[in-house]
C-alpha positions in Angstrom: 0.0 0.0 0.0 2.9 2.4 0.7 4.3 1.7 -2.7 1.0 2.5 -4.4 0.6 5.7 -2.4 4.2 6.7 -3.1 3.8 5.9 -6.8 0.5 7.7 -6.9 2.0 10.8 -5.2 4.9 10.8 -7.6 2.5 10.4 -10.5 0.5 13.4 -9.3 3.7 15.5 -9.0 4.7 14.5 -12.5 1.3 15.4 -13.9 1.4 18.7 -12.1 4.9 19.4 -13.4 3.9 18.4 -16.9 0.9 20.8 -16.8 3.3 23.6 -15.6 5.7 22.8 -18.4 2.8 22.9 -21.0 1.7 26.3 -19.7 5.3 27.5 -19.8 5.6 26.2 -23.4 2.4 28.0 -24.4 3.7 31.2 -22.9 7.0 30.9 -24.7 5.2 30.2 -28.0 3.2 33.4 -27.5 6.4 35.3 -26.8 7.9 33.9 -30.0 4.8 34.9 -32.0 5.1 38.4 -30.6 8.8 38.6 -31.4 8.1 37.4 -35.0 5.5 40.1 -35.4 7.9 42.7 -34.0 10.6 41.5 -36.4 8.3 41.8 -39.4 7.2 45.3 -38.4 10.8 46.4 -37.9 11.7 44.9 -41.3 8.8 46.7 -43.0 9.8 50.0 -41.2 13.4 49.5 -42.3 12.4 48.9 -45.9 10.1 51.9 -45.9 12.8 54.1 -44.4 15.4 52.7 -46.9 13.1 53.3 -49.9 11.6 56.6 -48.8 14.1 58.3 -46.6 17.3 56.6 -47.9 17.5 58.4 -51.2 16.9 61.8 -49.5 19.5 60.9 -46.9 22.1 59.8 -49.5 21.5 63.0 -51.5 21.9 65.2 -48.4 25.0 63.2 -47.3 26.6 63.6 -50.7 25.8 67.3 -50.7 27.4 67.9 -47.3 30.5 65.8 -48.1 30.9 67.7 -51.4 30.8 71.0 -49.6 33.1 70.2 -46.7 35.7 68.4 -48.9 35.9 71.4 -51.2 34.2 69.5 -54.1 36.7 66.6 -53.9 34.1 64.0 -53.2 30.5 64.4 -54.3 28.9 61.0 -54.3 28.6 59.0 -51.0 26.1 56.2 -50.2 25.6 53.4 -47.7 25.3 50.0 -49.3 23.1 47.1 -48.1 25.8 45.8 -45.8 26.0 49.3 -44.2 29.4 50.1 -45.7 29.9 53.7 -46.5 31.2 54.1 -50.1 32.7 57.2 -51.6 33.1 57.8 -55.4 36.7 58.7 -56.0 38.0 61.1 -58.7 38.7 57.9 -60.8 34.9 57.0 -60.8 35.2 54.0 -58.5 33.4 53.5 -55.2 35.7 52.8 -52.3 34.9 51.9 -48.7 35.3 54.8 -46.3 38.0 53.1 -44.1 40.4 53.3 -47.0 40.5 57.1 -46.8 42.6 59.3 -44.5 41.6 59.9 -40.9 40.7 63.5 -41.8 38.3 62.4 -44.6 36.8 59.7 -42.4 36.1 62.4 -39.7 34.6 64.7 -42.3 32.2 62.0 -43.5 31.3 61.0 -40.0 30.3 64.6 -39.3 28.5 64.7 -42.6 26.6 61.6 -41.6 25.4 63.2 -38.3 24.4 66.5 -40.1 22.6 64.6 -42.9 20.8 62.5 -40.3 19.6 65.6 -38.4 18.5 67.3 -41.6 16.7 64.2 -42.9 14.8 63.0 -39.8 13.7 66.4 -38.5 12.4 69.5 -40.2 12.8 71.3 -36.9 15.8 73.6 -36.8 17.6 71.7 -34.0 20.7 73.1 -32.5 24.0 71.5 -33.5 26.4 70.8 -30.7 29.9 69.7 -31.6 32.4 68.7 -28.9 36.0 68.4 -30.1 34.6 67.4 -33.5 37.6 68.8 -35.5 40.5 67.3 -33.6 41.7 65.3 -36.7 41.0 68.1 -39.2 43.9 69.9 -40.8 43.6 73.7 -41.2 42.1 73.5 -44.7 39.5 71.0 -43.6 38.7 73.0 -40.5 38.3 76.2 -42.6 36.0 74.3 -45.0 33.7 73.0 -42.2 33.6 76.3 -40.4 32.5 78.1 -43.6 30.0 75.4 -44.4 28.4 75.6 -40.9 28.2 79.3 -41.0 26.6 79.4 -44.4 24.4 76.2 -44.3 23.2 76.5 -40.8 22.7 80.2 -40.5 19.2 79.6 -39.2 20.4 77.3 -36.4 22.4 77.6 -33.3 25.8 75.8 -33.7 27.7 75.3 -30.5 31.3 74.2 -30.8 33.3 73.1 -27.8 37.0 73.0 -28.3 40.3 73.2 -26.3 42.2 74.8 -29.2 42.3 78.3 -30.7 42.2 77.1 -34.3 38.4 77.5 -34.6 38.6 81.1 -33.2 41.4 81.9 -35.6 39.3 80.8 -38.6 36.2 82.6 -37.3 38.3 85.8 -37.1 40.0 85.3 -40.5 36.8 84.4 -42.3 34.7 87.0 -40.5 32.2 84.4 -39.4 29.6 85.8 -37.1 30.0 84.1 -33.7 29.7 84.5 -30.0 32.8 83.2 -28.4 32.9 82.2 -24.8 36.3 81.6 -23.2 36.4 79.6 -20.0 
């Protein structure tokens, strides 16, 4: 009789555990369905963004790069593997990492500016903190002129520990409020 009660008790425990596992399985299947729906919505959103916003973004990115590189590069795009490609003066598209540090930094800034311009029609302030550390004097002068001309209707705040920016502002007669700390 003890063996039957013991076996019966274990059987009850096993049945209860099996029922809990079934409920857990059902919950996990529901989570999986939710995740699959979310993945599909994200894919659709990405495709819409790529097809609708992508061309506008690429155009804006190319425009900014052309201006800040003094017309050296005028065609930039991001391929399907998210590689940034730049058309060289020889007509071939080359991955960004094959360019100089200065050019890479210019394109990185252009990416941020194009992103701001593409996603928001608001005139958001642009805040740059030591953004020009890898720029030579020519690149710095180009970007300072570009910012002063292109973003005249926005507040552009530049934090720097060098005097190069102030020197260019003075030389180019760029309107600015300079705060020294």
